[in-house]
C-alpha positions as CSV (number, residue, x, y, z in Angstrom):
1,M,117.9,107.7,-53.2
2,E,116.4,104.3,-52.2
3,E,113.6,104.7,-54.7
4,S,116.1,105.5,-57.4
5,L,118.2,102.4,-56.7
6,I,115.1,100.2,-56.7
7,L,114.1,101.5,-60.1
8,I,117.6,101.0,-61.5
9,A,117.6,97.5,-60.1
10,I,114.2,96.7,-61.6
11,G,115.5,98.0,-65.0
12,I,118.5,95.7,-64.9
13,V,116.5,92.6,-63.9
14,A,113.9,93.3,-66.5
15,G,116.5,93.8,-69.2
16,I,118.3,90.5,-68.3
17,V,115.1,88.5,-68.0
18,G,113.5,90.1,-71.1
19,S,116.5,89.6,-73.3
20,I,117.3,86.0,-72.3
21,A,113.7,84.9,-72.9
22,G,113.0,87.2,-75.7
23,I,110.0,88.7,-73.9
24,G,110.9,92.4,-73.6
25,G,110.9,92.7,-69.8
26,G,107.4,94.2,-69.3
27,I,106.3,91.2,-67.2
28,I,108.8,92.4,-64.6
29,I,108.4,96.2,-64.9
30,V,104.6,96.4,-64.9
31,P,104.0,94.3,-61.7
32,A,106.9,96.1,-60.0
33,L,105.5,99.6,-60.7
34,I,102.0,98.6,-59.6
35,E,103.0,96.8,-56.4
36,I,106.1,98.7,-55.2
37,F,105.2,102.2,-56.4
38,N,101.4,102.0,-56.6
39,A,101.4,103.3,-60.1
40,P,98.1,103.4,-62.0
41,S,97.9,100.3,-64.3
42,Q,97.9,102.2,-67.6
43,H,100.7,104.5,-66.4
44,A,102.6,101.4,-65.5
45,A,101.9,99.9,-69.0
46,G,102.9,103.1,-70.8
47,T,106.0,103.6,-68.8
48,S,107.0,100.0,-69.3
49,L,106.6,100.2,-73.1
50,V,109.0,103.2,-73.2
51,V,111.6,101.3,-71.2
52,I,111.0,98.2,-73.4
53,V,112.2,100.2,-76.3
54,A,115.6,100.5,-74.6
55,I,115.7,96.8,-73.8
56,A,114.6,95.7,-77.3
57,F,117.0,98.0,-79.0
58,A,120.0,96.7,-76.9
59,S,118.9,93.1,-77.4
60,T,118.2,93.5,-81.1
61,M,121.6,95.0,-81.8
62,A,123.3,92.1,-79.9
63,Y,121.2,89.5,-81.7
64,A,121.9,91.1,-85.0
65,K,125.7,90.6,-84.4
66,Q,125.0,87.0,-83.6
67,Q,123.1,86.6,-86.9
68,R,120.0,85.1,-85.2
69,I,117.3,87.4,-86.5
70,D,115.0,86.3,-89.3
71,Y,114.4,89.7,-90.8
72,R,111.9,88.8,-93.4
73,S,109.6,87.0,-91.0
74,A,110.0,89.9,-88.5
75,L,108.9,92.5,-91.1
76,L,105.9,90.4,-91.9
77,F,104.8,90.1,-88.2
78,I,105.4,93.9,-87.7
79,T,102.9,94.8,-90.4
80,A,100.2,93.4,-88.2
81,S,101.6,93.9,-84.6
82,A,102.2,97.6,-85.0
83,P,98.5,98.5,-85.7
84,G,97.5,96.2,-82.9
85,A,99.8,98.1,-80.5
86,F,98.2,101.4,-81.5
87,L,94.7,100.0,-80.8
88,G,95.7,98.3,-77.5
89,A,96.8,101.6,-75.8
90,Y,93.3,103.0,-76.4
91,I,91.4,99.9,-75.2
92,G,93.4,99.9,-72.0
93,K,91.7,103.1,-70.9
94,Q,88.5,101.1,-70.2
95,F,90.1,98.8,-67.7
96,S,89.8,99.3,-63.9
97,E,92.9,98.7,-61.7
98,E,91.5,95.5,-60.3
99,A,90.5,94.2,-63.8
100,F,93.9,95.1,-65.2
101,T,95.8,93.1,-62.6
102,T,93.4,90.1,-62.7
103,F,93.5,89.8,-66.5
104,F,97.3,90.3,-66.5
105,G,97.7,87.4,-64.1
106,I,95.2,85.2,-66.0
107,L,97.1,86.0,-69.3
108,M,100.4,84.9,-67.7
109,I,98.8,81.6,-66.3
110,L,97.5,80.8,-69.8
111,L,101.0,81.4,-71.2
112,F,102.5,79.1,-68.6
113,L,100.1,76.3,-69.5
114,F,100.7,76.9,-73.2
115,L,104.5,76.6,-72.7
116,S,104.0,73.4,-70.6
117,L,102.8,71.6,-73.7
118,D,105.2,69.3,-75.4
119,H,107.1,71.7,-77.6
120,K,108.8,68.9,-79.4
121,K,105.5,68.2,-81.1
122,Q,105.3,71.7,-82.5
123,K,103.9,72.2,-85.9
124,S,102.8,74.9,-88.3
125,Y,99.1,75.5,-88.1
126,G,97.2,76.0,-91.4
127,S,98.5,75.3,-94.8
128,P,102.1,76.6,-94.9
129,S,102.4,79.5,-97.4
130,I,105.8,80.8,-96.3
131,K,108.9,78.7,-96.1
132,R,112.2,79.8,-94.5
133,D,115.7,78.4,-94.8
134,F,117.8,80.1,-92.2
135,I,121.5,79.7,-91.5
136,D,122.7,80.9,-88.1
137,S,126.0,82.4,-87.0
138,V,127.6,78.9,-86.5
139,G,126.5,77.7,-89.9
140,K,123.7,75.5,-88.8
141,S,120.7,75.4,-91.2
142,H,117.1,75.7,-90.0
143,S,114.1,75.0,-92.1
144,Y,110.6,75.9,-91.1
145,S,107.3,77.1,-92.6
146,F,104.1,78.8,-91.5
147,N,100.8,80.2,-92.7
148,R,100.8,83.9,-93.7
149,T,97.1,84.6,-92.7
150,I,97.3,82.9,-89.3
151,S,100.6,84.6,-88.5
152,L,99.2,88.0,-89.3
153,I,96.2,87.4,-87.1
154,V,98.3,86.2,-84.2
155,A,100.7,89.2,-84.6
156,F,97.9,91.7,-84.5
157,C,96.5,90.2,-81.4
158,V,99.9,90.1,-79.8
159,G,100.5,93.8,-80.6
160,L,97.1,94.7,-79.1
161,I,97.5,92.7,-75.9
162,S,101.1,93.7,-75.4
163,S,100.3,97.4,-75.7
164,L,97.3,97.1,-73.5
165,F,99.3,95.5,-70.7
166,G,102.7,97.0,-71.4
167,I,104.5,93.7,-71.7
168,G,106.2,94.3,-75.0
169,G,104.7,91.2,-76.7
170,G,107.6,88.7,-76.5
171,A,105.8,86.7,-73.8
172,L,103.1,86.1,-76.4
173,M,105.1,86.2,-79.6
174,V,107.9,83.7,-78.6
175,P,105.5,80.9,-77.6
176,A,103.4,81.5,-80.7
177,M,106.5,81.4,-83.0
178,I,107.7,78.2,-81.3
179,M,104.4,76.3,-80.8
180,L,102.3,77.5,-83.8
181,F,104.9,78.4,-86.5
182,S,107.7,75.9,-85.8
183,F,110.4,78.5,-85.3
184,P,113.6,77.2,-83.6
185,I,113.6,78.8,-80.1
186,H,116.9,80.7,-80.5
187,I,115.7,82.2,-83.8
188,A,112.3,82.9,-82.2
189,T,113.7,84.8,-79.2
190,A,116.0,86.9,-81.4
191,T,113.4,87.7,-84.1
192,S,110.8,88.5,-81.4
193,M,113.0,91.3,-80.0
194,L,113.0,93.1,-83.4
195,I,109.2,92.8,-83.5
196,I,109.0,94.0,-79.9
197,L,111.2,97.0,-80.7
198,V,108.9,98.3,-83.5
199,S,105.7,97.5,-81.6
200,A,106.9,99.1,-78.4
201,I,107.8,102.3,-80.3
202,V,104.3,102.5,-81.7
203,G,102.7,101.6,-78.4
204,S,104.9,104.1,-76.5
205,F,104.0,107.1,-78.7
206,T,100.3,106.2,-78.3
207,H,100.6,106.0,-74.5
208,M,102.6,109.3,-74.6
209,A,99.8,111.0,-76.4
210,L,97.4,109.7,-73.8
211,G,99.6,110.9,-70.9
212,H,100.3,107.4,-69.6
213,V,104.1,107.7,-69.2
214,I,105.9,108.5,-65.9
215,W,109.1,110.1,-67.2
216,S,110.9,110.2,-63.8
217,Y,110.6,106.4,-63.7
218,V,111.7,106.0,-67.3
219,L,114.9,108.0,-66.7
220,L,115.9,105.5,-64.0
221,L,114.6,102.3,-65.5
222,A,115.9,102.7,-69.0
223,P,119.7,102.8,-68.4
224,G,119.5,99.7,-66.2
225,A,117.3,98.0,-68.8
226,Y,119.7,98.7,-71.6
227,I,122.6,97.2,-69.7
228,G,120.5,94.2,-68.7
229,G,119.4,93.7,-72.3
230,V,123.0,93.5,-73.5
231,L,124.0,91.1,-70.7
232,G,120.9,89.0,-71.3
233,A,121.6,88.5,-75.0
234,R,125.1,87.4,-74.2
235,V,123.9,84.8,-71.7
236,A,121.1,83.5,-73.9
237,I,123.4,82.4,-76.7
238,K,125.1,80.0,-74.2
239,L,121.9,78.4,-72.9
240,R,120.4,75.3,-74.4
241,S,116.9,75.5,-75.9
242,N,115.3,73.5,-73.1
243,N,116.8,75.7,-70.5
244,L,115.3,78.8,-72.2
245,I,111.9,77.2,-72.1
246,Y,112.2,76.3,-68.4
247,F,113.4,79.8,-67.6
248,L,110.5,81.4,-69.5
249,R,108.0,79.1,-67.7
250,L,109.3,80.0,-64.3
251,V,109.3,83.7,-64.8
252,I,105.8,83.7,-66.2
253,L,104.3,81.6,-63.4
254,V,105.9,83.7,-60.6
255,V,104.6,86.9,-62.1
256,A,101.1,85.4,-62.8
257,L,100.6,84.3,-59.2
258,R,101.9,87.6,-57.8
259,M,99.6,89.7,-60.0
260,I,96.5,87.7,-59.2
261,F,97.1,87.8,-55.5
262,I,98.2,91.4,-55.2
């Protein structure tokens, strides 16, 4: 009973954190399964991705109602992130447990440093080949542009790394969309969840085929994650952009330090 309650709680926290920051929740689930339940790293990654499908679905539906998703950009990123997710699950088989946790922590540290840069000086890298004029649910207009080739390369790498580590991809995709492609943060977090949903589905099926999913954990994590995803999306719309950035930095730093020093 105690184990079941812990798993449900982990799912709720992962859903809330993942939805608010647009990161999917894997950075909570993977370390928790490894540290608390001693799950093998790739089983933790595969199990996390299946649960992330629930988080991403709940969040995507909520963000769709809020009219914050840039569907055209999401579909573009998905064409590259989905193949990356497929490949990442296979590459992960080559990692030892120690290597997995160390690289996971290092990845989170790099993300923390990346987000610590002055995001007000964000710009679109490369010659902009795609321009977007997006009107959100409150009628505010947002204009931004980015390079198609660079965005596809980044999306592929995000898909690969997210499937390898079971983090869903938002922890990588959101910073890239903000810092490299000039997306407004509220649009980036919402659009990221749709990208995560599709990539997580692809990565999940691949991990299933490899036998990397602990289904007894999924059955307890997923309901809590779904509830947390809905709650997180409702909270996120009320937060200021700077607060979202600070929140994302804090979560990433705590997880990074914990994984490196497990």
